[in-house]
KESE-249204 format. One line per field, with one value per residue (C-alpha): x, y, z; residue number from 0. Coordinates in nm, 4 decimals, always signed. Layout:
BEGIN
px = (X; ...)
py = (Y; ...)
pz = (Z; ...)
n = (NUM; ...)
This chain:
BEGIN
px = (-0.3164; -0.2348; -0.3218; -0.3901; -0.4929; -0.7918; -0.8924; -0.9375; -1.2045; -1.3665; -1.3218; -1.5946; -1.5581; -1.5342; -1.1962; -1.1053; -1.0515; -0.8963; -0.6437; -0.5325; -0.5950; -0.4833; -0.1076; -0.1842; -0.3150; -0.0265; +0.2200; +0.1225; +0.0683; +0.4984; +0.5728; +0.3462; +0.5543; +0.8996; +0.7559; +0.5503; +0.8271; +1.0732; +0.8536; +0.8306; +1.2418; +1.3046; +1.0477; +1.1761; +1.5479; +1.5866; +1.4092; +1.0173; +1.2115; +1.3659; +1.0134; +0.8194; +1.1088; +1.1012; +0.6744; +0.7064; +0.9567; +0.6773; +0.4723; +0.7937; +0.8017; +0.4731; +0.6225; +0.8037; +0.4495; +0.2298; +0.5183; +0.5469; +0.1625; +0.0818; +0.2630; +0.1810; -0.1060; -0.1725; +0.0484; -0.1283; -0.4606; -0.3800; -0.2093; -0.4901; -0.7615; -0.5097; -0.4886; -0.8532; -0.8588; -0.5489; -0.3461; +0.0169; +0.1073; +0.0379; +0.1623; +0.5203; +0.5408; +0.4656; +0.7835; +0.9834; +0.7120; +0.7189; +1.0683; +1.1664; +0.8781; +1.0094; +1.4131; +1.2924; +1.0801; +1.2797; +1.5624; +1.3684; +1.2768; +1.6247; +1.7614; +1.4364; +1.4421; +1.7699; +1.8039; +1.5246; +1.3885; +1.5268; +1.2971; +1.0213; +1.0337; +1.0386; +0.6843; +0.4950; +0.6105; +0.9452; +1.1908; +1.4801; +1.6565; +1.2518; +1.4066; +1.7571; +1.7026; +1.3770; +1.6082; +1.8476; +1.6629; +1.5140; +1.7826; +1.8897; +1.5493; +1.5555; +1.8704; +1.6829; +1.4111; +1.5039; +1.4553; +1.2018; +0.9917; +1.0866; +0.9687; +0.6957; +0.5848; +0.6718; +0.5037; +0.1739; +0.2938; +0.3218; -0.0089; -0.2517; -0.1351; -0.2818; +0.0849; +0.0188; +0.1947; +0.5441; +0.4794; +0.4329; +0.7797; +0.9923; +0.8188; +0.7601; +1.1542; +1.2716; +1.0010; +1.2025; +1.5390; +1.4570; +1.2503; +1.5736; +1.8373; +1.7083; +1.7944; +2.1015; +2.2014; +2.0185; +2.1804; +2.5239; +2.5381; +2.5122; +2.4528; +2.3596; +2.0896; +1.8092; +2.0558; +2.0950; +1.6734; +1.7266; +2.0082; +1.8258; +1.4788; +1.7355; +1.9576; +1.6336; +1.5253; +1.8044; +1.7429; +1.4257; +1.5257; +1.7467; +1.5749; +1.2614; +1.4967; +1.6094; +1.2783; +1.1470; +1.4155; +1.4950; +1.1921; +0.8778; +0.6887; +0.4700; +0.5562; +0.9194; +1.1375; +1.2177; +1.4442; +1.3734; +1.0881; +0.8271; +0.5192; +0.3161; +0.0151; -0.0269; +0.1445; -0.1664; -0.3609; -0.1088; -0.1219; -0.5078; -0.5894; -0.3214; -0.3141; -0.5461; -0.4387; -0.0954; -0.3991; -0.3977; -0.0580; +0.0685; -0.1954; -0.1095; +0.1523; -0.0697; -0.3287; -0.0150; +0.1607; -0.1631; -0.2611; +0.0744; +0.0992; -0.2245; -0.1141; +0.2316; +0.0317; -0.2470; -0.1373; +0.2588; +0.5294; +0.3183; +0.0112; +0.2722; +0.3918; +0.0326; -0.0478; +0.2731; +0.1517; -0.2244; -0.1131; +0.1495; -0.1259; -0.3691; -0.1277; -0.0422; -0.4131; -0.5195; -0.2056; -0.3533; -0.7188; -0.4910; -0.3398; -0.7218; -0.7612; -0.4680; -0.6728; -0.9917; -0.8131; -0.6584; -1.0497; -1.2679; -0.9775; -0.9574; -1.3566; -1.4068; -1.1871; -1.3645; -1.7538; -1.8461; -2.0400; -2.2355; -1.9026; -1.7328; -1.9941; -1.9883; -1.6669; -1.6876; -1.9748; -1.7474; -1.4180; -1.6739; -1.7897; -1.4118; -1.2991; -1.5630; -1.4329; -1.0590; -1.1084; -1.2552; -0.9906; -0.8482; -1.0681; -1.1947; -0.8817; -0.7008; -0.9780; -1.0146; -0.6097; -0.5618; -0.3432; -0.1676; -0.1099; +0.0311; +0.2858; +0.4402; +0.5530; +0.7703; +0.4320; +0.3922; +0.2265; +0.0797; +0.0905; -0.0534; -0.3427; -0.4479; -0.3801; -0.6785; -0.9415; -0.7483; -0.6896; -0.9982; -1.2071; -0.9205; -0.9707; -1.3280; -1.4732; -1.1516; -1.4118; -1.5382; -1.2221; -1.2664; -1.5687; -1.3991; -1.1428; -1.2633; -1.5190; -1.2040; -1.0344; -1.3046; -1.3021; -0.9253; -0.9808; -1.2416; -1.0736; -1.2667; -0.9535; -1.1692; -1.4441; -1.1476; -0.9943; -1.2781; -1.2945; -1.0086; -0.9745; -1.2507; -1.1032; -0.7697; -0.8221; -1.1266; -1.2967; -1.0168; -0.8442; -1.1546; -1.2527; -0.8662; -0.8676; -1.2142; -1.2954; -1.0672; -1.0911; -1.4725; -1.3635; -1.0139; -0.7799; -1.0204; -1.1621; -0.7643; -0.8809; -1.1918; -1.1304; -1.0529; -1.3821; -1.6039; -1.4152; -1.4185; -1.7762; -1.8939; -1.6753; -1.7946; -2.0880; -2.0774; -1.8737; -2.1447; -2.3700; -2.1689; -2.0251; -2.4998; -2.4756; -2.2051; -2.2998; -2.6368; -2.5135; -2.2266; -2.4060)
py = (+2.3087; +2.0337; +1.7815; +1.5240; +1.7302; +1.8535; +1.5343; +1.4618; +1.7155; +1.5759; +1.1888; +0.9612; +0.7889; +0.4744; +0.5736; +0.8160; +0.4566; +0.2587; +0.5416; +0.6679; +0.3000; +0.0202; +0.1705; +0.2244; -0.1460; -0.2835; -0.1066; -0.1848; -0.5812; -0.5484; -0.3712; -0.5809; -0.8946; -0.7963; -0.8450; -1.1685; -1.2861; -1.2262; -1.4383; -1.6477; -1.6976; -1.6826; -2.0037; -2.1852; -2.1249; -2.0762; -2.2209; -2.1712; -1.9889; -1.7752; -1.7392; -1.6479; -1.4028; -1.1476; -1.1897; -1.1141; -0.7529; -0.6271; -0.4846; -0.2387; -0.1803; +0.0066; +0.3290; +0.3691; +0.3221; +0.5298; +0.8239; +0.8050; +0.7711; +1.1220; +1.3170; +1.1350; +1.1557; +1.4374; +1.6413; +1.4499; +1.5751; +1.9506; +1.9250; +1.7154; +2.0715; +2.3095; +2.1914; +2.2038; +2.5757; +2.6463; +2.7182; +2.7944; +2.8899; +2.6315; +2.3550; +2.5308; +2.4704; +2.1023; +1.9051; +2.1018; +2.0853; +1.7419; +1.6892; +1.8828; +1.5685; +1.3036; +1.3460; +1.4719; +1.1701; +0.9549; +1.0629; +0.9752; +0.6328; +0.5036; +0.6362; +0.4745; +0.1779; +0.0893; +0.0768; -0.0605; -0.2932; -0.6278; -0.4900; -0.4125; -0.7843; -0.9709; -0.6769; -0.9536; -1.2740; -1.3553; -1.5585; -1.7368; -1.8179; -1.6208; -1.2862; -1.3225; -1.3232; -1.1094; -0.8262; -0.8599; -0.8258; -0.5006; -0.3126; -0.2963; -0.2494; +0.0690; +0.2406; +0.2355; +0.4494; +0.8433; +0.6520; +0.4342; +0.7403; +1.0277; +0.7522; +0.6685; +0.9906; +1.1450; +0.8500; +0.9607; +1.3069; +1.1923; +1.0051; +1.3037; +1.5050; +1.1717; +1.0793; +0.7201; +0.5623; +0.7426; +0.5947; +0.2926; +0.2885; +0.3933; +0.2013; -0.1501; -0.1106; -0.0733; -0.3680; -0.5934; -0.5391; -0.6223; -0.9601; -0.9950; -0.9637; -1.1735; -1.5162; -1.4227; -1.2526; -1.5534; -1.7737; -1.5852; -1.4624; -1.8164; -1.7375; -1.4025; -1.4804; -1.2823; -1.0134; -1.0756; -1.0560; -0.6808; -0.6256; -0.6320; -0.4077; -0.1025; -0.1800; -0.1110; +0.1261; +0.3722; +0.3804; +0.4414; +0.7066; +0.8595; +0.8281; +1.0144; +1.2893; +1.3212; +1.3136; +1.6198; +1.7661; +1.7853; +1.6025; +1.7417; +2.0028; +2.0648; +2.0390; +2.0710; +2.0240; +2.4025; +2.3731; +2.2072; +2.3713; +2.3739; +2.5269; +2.6287; +2.7454; +2.3724; +2.1922; +2.1986; +2.0713; +1.8345; +1.6198; +1.6794; +1.4756; +1.2240; +1.1197; +0.9009; +0.7332; +0.7136; +0.5957; +0.2657; +0.1542; +0.3043; +0.1126; -0.1680; -0.1987; -0.2580; -0.4648; -0.6978; -0.7177; -0.8472; -1.0969; -1.2008; -1.1814; -1.3844; -1.6618; -1.7529; -1.6917; -1.9856; -2.1643; -2.1478; -2.1296; -2.3311; -2.0522; -1.7622; -1.9200; -1.9673; -1.5549; -1.5331; -1.6280; -1.5443; -1.1335; -1.1159; -1.3456; -1.0453; -0.7593; -0.8329; -0.8378; -0.5856; -0.3488; -0.3980; -0.2306; +0.0345; +0.1207; +0.1540; +0.4015; +0.6664; +0.6364; +0.7309; +1.0332; +1.3012; +1.1983; +1.2967; +1.5908; +1.7363; +1.7373; +1.8197; +2.1387; +2.2828; +2.2172; +1.9068; +1.7354; +1.4808; +1.3809; +1.3302; +1.1098; +0.9327; +0.8651; +0.6935; +0.5012; +0.3946; +0.2838; +0.1051; -0.1561; -0.2035; -0.2796; -0.5523; -0.7304; -0.6185; -0.7781; -1.0970; -1.1879; -1.2310; -1.3523; -1.6621; -1.8181; -1.7880; -1.8973; -2.2410; -2.3025; -2.2065; -2.5526; -2.4774; -2.1516; -2.1900; -2.4717; -2.1744; -2.0089; -2.3403; -2.4754; -2.8402; -3.1259; -3.0284; -2.6333; -2.6831; -2.9115; -2.5812; -2.3932; -2.3687; -2.3406; -2.0312; -1.8666; -1.9126; -1.7568; -1.4677; -1.3549; -1.4659; -1.0300; -0.9509; -0.9012; -0.5925; -0.4665; -0.2335; -0.1150; +0.0217; +0.1300; +0.3333; +0.5027; +0.6095; +0.7268; +0.9274; +1.1410; +1.1780; +1.2875; +1.5793; +1.6531; +1.5227; +1.3731; +1.3703; +1.0797; +0.8717; +0.8978; +0.7332; +0.4865; +0.3735; +0.4431; +0.1937; -0.0636; -0.0416; +0.0184; +0.0879; -0.2070; -0.4453; -0.4732; -0.5025; -0.8475; -0.9248; -1.0248; -1.1441; -1.3702; -1.6049; -1.6339; -1.7245; -1.9430; -2.0094; -1.9903; -1.9746; -1.6510; -1.4821; -1.5991; -1.4564; -1.1323; -0.9424; -1.0361; -0.9077; -0.6117; -0.5271; -0.5982; -0.4277; -0.0952; -0.1517; -0.1447; +0.1954; +0.3296; +0.2776; +0.5049; +0.7837; +0.7927; +0.8449; +1.0731; +1.3291; +1.1741; +1.3620; +1.6721; +1.7387; +2.0759)
pz = (-1.8155; -1.9906; -2.2488; -1.9770; -1.7426; -1.9968; -2.0495; -1.7212; -1.7330; -2.1115; -2.1834; -2.0990; -1.7280; -1.9023; -2.1360; -1.8239; -1.6392; -1.9351; -1.9740; -1.5976; -1.4324; -1.6832; -1.6934; -1.2974; -1.2230; -1.4544; -1.2469; -0.9067; -0.9884; -1.0856; -0.7608; -0.6109; -0.7120; -0.4950; -0.1702; -0.2833; -0.4771; -0.1332; +0.0233; -0.2482; -0.2741; +0.1181; +0.0950; -0.1997; -0.1225; +0.2060; +0.4095; +0.5752; +0.9132; +0.6649; +0.5021; +0.7930; +0.9450; +0.6319; +0.6784; +1.0355; +0.9139; +0.6172; +0.8459; +1.0010; +0.5995; +0.6496; +0.8479; +0.4924; +0.3263; +0.5685; +0.5096; +0.1334; +0.1204; +0.4104; +0.1718; -0.1954; -0.1504; +0.0018; -0.2591; -0.5147; -0.3712; -0.3518; -0.7204; -0.9309; -0.7696; -0.8507; -1.2151; -1.2460; -1.1011; -1.3197; -0.9801; -1.1011; -0.7719; -0.6188; -0.8312; -0.8206; -0.4636; -0.4763; -0.5433; -0.2600; -0.0046; -0.0602; -0.0110; +0.2732; +0.4639; +0.3286; +0.4180; +0.8186; +0.7956; +0.6393; +0.8534; +1.1551; +1.0603; +0.9369; +1.2347; +1.4837; +1.3221; +1.2881; +1.6428; +1.7608; +1.5303; +1.7100; +1.9588; +1.7577; +1.6265; +1.9781; +2.0376; +1.8011; +1.9440; +1.7323; +1.9513; +1.8248; +1.4343; +1.3315; +1.5379; +1.4099; +1.0806; +1.0878; +1.2647; +1.0003; +0.7084; +0.8307; +0.9248; +0.5824; +0.4806; +0.7248; +0.5037; +0.1915; +0.3546; +0.1656; -0.1936; -0.1062; +0.0262; -0.1529; -0.4672; -0.3756; -0.3154; -0.6190; -0.7674; -0.6450; -0.8026; -1.1251; -1.1552; -0.9528; -1.2831; -1.5128; -1.5672; -1.5542; -1.8001; -1.6891; -1.2989; -1.3769; -1.6168; -1.3084; -1.0507; -1.2550; -1.3861; -0.9645; -0.9237; -1.1728; -1.0790; -0.7297; -0.8555; -1.0612; -0.8120; -0.4778; -0.6012; -0.7618; -0.3894; -0.1772; -0.3761; -0.3818; -0.0040; +0.1404; +0.5356; +0.4705; +0.2502; +0.4525; +0.3807; +0.0782; -0.0111; +0.1880; -0.0799; -0.3356; -0.2212; -0.1257; -0.4553; -0.6347; -0.4497; -0.5031; -0.8823; -0.8849; -0.6562; -0.9009; -1.2043; -1.0406; -0.9220; -1.2545; -1.3536; -1.1332; -1.2153; -1.5748; -1.7788; -1.6522; -1.7507; -1.5312; -1.1901; -1.1337; -0.7617; -0.6657; -0.4246; -0.0518; +0.2106; +0.3716; +0.1834; +0.4873; +0.2600; +0.1184; +0.4319; +0.6009; +0.3246; +0.2583; +0.6446; +0.6040; +0.3083; +0.3568; +0.7379; +0.6151; +0.3620; +0.5960; +0.8629; +0.6272; +0.6116; +0.9306; +1.1442; +0.9184; +1.1295; +1.4659; +1.2579; +1.1279; +1.5070; +1.6475; +1.4080; +1.4737; +1.8051; +1.8386; +1.6043; +1.7569; +2.0820; +1.9714; +1.7262; +1.7518; +1.4272; +1.2105; +1.2814; +1.2404; +0.8824; +0.7577; +0.8203; +0.6631; +0.3660; +0.4011; +0.4632; +0.1903; -0.0917; +0.0787; +0.0288; -0.3148; -0.3951; -0.2808; -0.4249; -0.7819; -0.6069; -0.4739; -0.8996; -0.9690; -0.6744; -0.8185; -1.1648; -0.9468; -0.7844; -1.0129; -1.2282; -0.8825; -0.7904; -1.1284; -1.1662; -0.8092; -0.8353; -1.1674; -0.9643; -1.2592; -0.9514; -1.2313; -1.4022; -1.0115; -0.9637; -1.2985; -1.2611; -0.9179; -1.0263; -1.3216; -1.1604; -0.8696; -1.0769; -1.2803; -0.9299; -0.8401; -1.1701; -1.0127; -0.7058; -0.8371; -1.0479; -0.7249; -0.5185; -0.6866; -0.8154; -0.4090; -0.2837; -0.5520; -0.5382; -0.2103; -0.1474; -0.4524; -0.2746; +0.0235; -0.1731; -0.3637; -0.0386; +0.1067; +0.3500; +0.3891; +0.5525; +0.9223; +0.8506; +0.4981; +0.6494; +0.9198; +0.6588; +0.3964; +0.6264; +0.7048; +0.4008; +0.2733; +0.5806; +0.6267; +0.2382; +0.2272; +0.1880; -0.0418; -0.3517; -0.1822; -0.0873; -0.4395; -0.3320; +0.0453; -0.1584; -0.4120; -0.1600; +0.0699; -0.2154; -0.3252; +0.0213; -0.0143; -0.3654; -0.2717; +0.0077; +0.2569; +0.5427; +0.8129; +0.7197; +0.4904; +0.8454; +1.0522; +0.7793; +0.8493; +1.1770; +1.2069; +1.0075; +1.1906; +1.5472; +1.6800; +1.5398; +1.4646; +1.8133; +2.0294; +1.7906; +1.7572; +2.1737; +2.2165; +1.9026; +1.9805; +2.3747; +2.2540; +1.9514; +1.9343; +1.6698; +1.4030; +1.5795; +1.4454; +1.0830; +1.1028; +1.2113; +0.9379; +0.7417; +1.0599; +1.0844; +0.6897; +0.5799; +0.9009; +0.7440; +0.3600; +0.5302; +0.6865; +0.3592; +0.1357; +0.3467; +0.3833; +0.0082; -0.0619; +0.2164; +0.0447; -0.2951; -0.2512; -0.0877; -0.4214; -0.5511)
n = (0; 1; 2; 3; 4; 5; 6; 7; 8; 9; 10; 11; 12; 13; 14; 15; 16; 17; 18; 19; 20; 21; 22; 23; 24; 25; 26; 27; 28; 29; 30; 31; 32; 33; 34; 35; 36; 37; 38; 39; 40; 41; 42; 43; 44; 45; 46; 47; 48; 49; 50; 51; 52; 53; 54; 55; 56; 57; 58; 59; 60; 61; 62; 63; 64; 65; 66; 67; 68; 69; 70; 71; 72; 73; 74; 75; 76; 77; 78; 79; 80; 81; 82; 83; 84; 85; 86; 87; 88; 89; 90; 91; 92; 93; 94; 95; 96; 97; 98; 99; 100; 101; 102; 103; 104; 105; 106; 107; 108; 109; 110; 111; 112; 113; 114; 115; 116; 117; 118; 119; 120; 121; 122; 123; 124; 125; 126; 127; 128; 129; 130; 131; 132; 133; 134; 135; 136; 137; 138; 139; 140; 141; 142; 143; 144; 145; 146; 147; 148; 149; 150; 151; 152; 153; 154; 155; 156; 157; 158; 159; 160; 161; 162; 163; 164; 165; 166; 167; 168; 169; 170; 171; 172; 173; 174; 175; 176; 177; 178; 179; 180; 181; 182; 183; 184; 185; 186; 187; 188; 189; 190; 191; 192; 193; 194; 195; 196; 197; 198; 199; 200; 201; 202; 203; 204; 205; 206; 207; 208; 209; 210; 211; 212; 213; 214; 215; 216; 217; 218; 219; 220; 221; 222; 223; 224; 225; 226; 227; 228; 229; 230; 231; 232; 233; 234; 235; 236; 237; 238; 239; 240; 241; 242; 243; 244; 245; 246; 247; 248; 249; 250; 251; 252; 253; 254; 255; 256; 257; 258; 259; 260; 261; 262; 263; 264; 265; 266; 267; 268; 269; 270; 271; 272; 273; 274; 275; 276; 277; 278; 279; 280; 281; 282; 283; 284; 285; 286; 287; 288; 289; 290; 291; 292; 293; 294; 295; 296; 297; 298; 299; 300; 301; 302; 303; 304; 305; 306; 307; 308; 309; 310; 311; 312; 313; 314; 315; 316; 317; 318; 319; 320; 321; 322; 323; 324; 325; 326; 327; 328; 329; 330; 331; 332; 333; 334; 335; 336; 337; 338; 339; 340; 341; 342; 343; 344; 345; 346; 347; 348; 349; 350; 351; 352; 353; 354; 355; 356; 357; 358; 359; 360; 361; 362; 363; 364; 365; 366; 367; 368; 369; 370; 371; 372; 373; 374; 375; 376; 377; 378; 379; 380; 381; 382; 383; 384; 385; 386; 387; 388; 389; 390; 391; 392; 393; 394; 395; 396; 397; 398; 399; 400; 401; 402; 403; 404; 405; 406; 407; 408; 409; 410; 411; 412; 413; 414; 415; 416; 417; 418; 419; 420; 421; 422; 423; 424; 425; 426; 427; 428; 429; 430; 431; 432; 433; 434; 435; 436; 437; 438; 439; 440; 441; 442)
């Protein structure tokens, strides 16, 4: 077992949080900047239609995010528990299995995505110029599927080993490349500026992928790529744990597609533009909390695998308190400076007047997101994919779908902005109950 793994079993919980979460949070913020900046650059350089188009295309990139999360979270959970048990045989199988599934799923996504992207976009209500711009952007994004999926999944394995700084450096470097290339290619490619935004993203993903392959082939001392094959002894466990994390990403496609569809129906292009901004800001704000959860995962997994259940509870409490502070850093300024946030994306005049109260409603319960994500990560880390999956399904589908259709029928367009906060508040309450019950039974 390496030094990082030993520290997970012995350091004070607050020291673990600082060591693992700070670099993960910083890295995830940098990563989150590039889709955020895509929207800002598109709004300021290209126009409101292009900004809306890129925003509408974004939910469909969650096919890739879902695959990488499924494989990455599942592999990281298996790895951290194997490190706790000192199970060398399992550790040696991690990357071969990861590579096999990344290649298989990425190939399917690339082919299906390129062929059907225009039809998928039309389903959410996109038409005319917005549909044209969105499909041009999305086809290029799907070309980079294999690179982004391998990089993100393998990066989660690094975090599962406790190597937060190295994971941050690789992902952060790619994000910075994307941010630098975005305005350059948008401007230089003229009428093909939307394609320029996509090319910037794919270029960064290719570079990240190559650097990650080099690390696991040459540099890594603990986890190495040893071929490409389906390791059946661990695949089932990887999928069992990772499916809840994947569902949270993939079901976002359905969730955001319905939000856009209802926005077009009840408020036209103006409401869709507001939705594009709010979802981008919400996603960016969520990313640092996701980064903190990446620090929690190896800490919980290693101590659970070693049978240190009191440390599991203590670590969870410290990370949860930290997540409230982190959520507040984004929640308070965004609720106060809503007008400035919307204007940064090129929102003006009547759309701005509609957008301010809409933003504040949709963003209202974000302060509780840290608690919800820490509980989900806890269940994923101990291998309880069933409970994590149930909570995700409730949030993304079971509760969300009826509310997004019924509430706007009752109160009009405000029902669209209130759907997410009402659903999320309900899931938070249930999540706390589930955690308390499980925590009492750890022995």
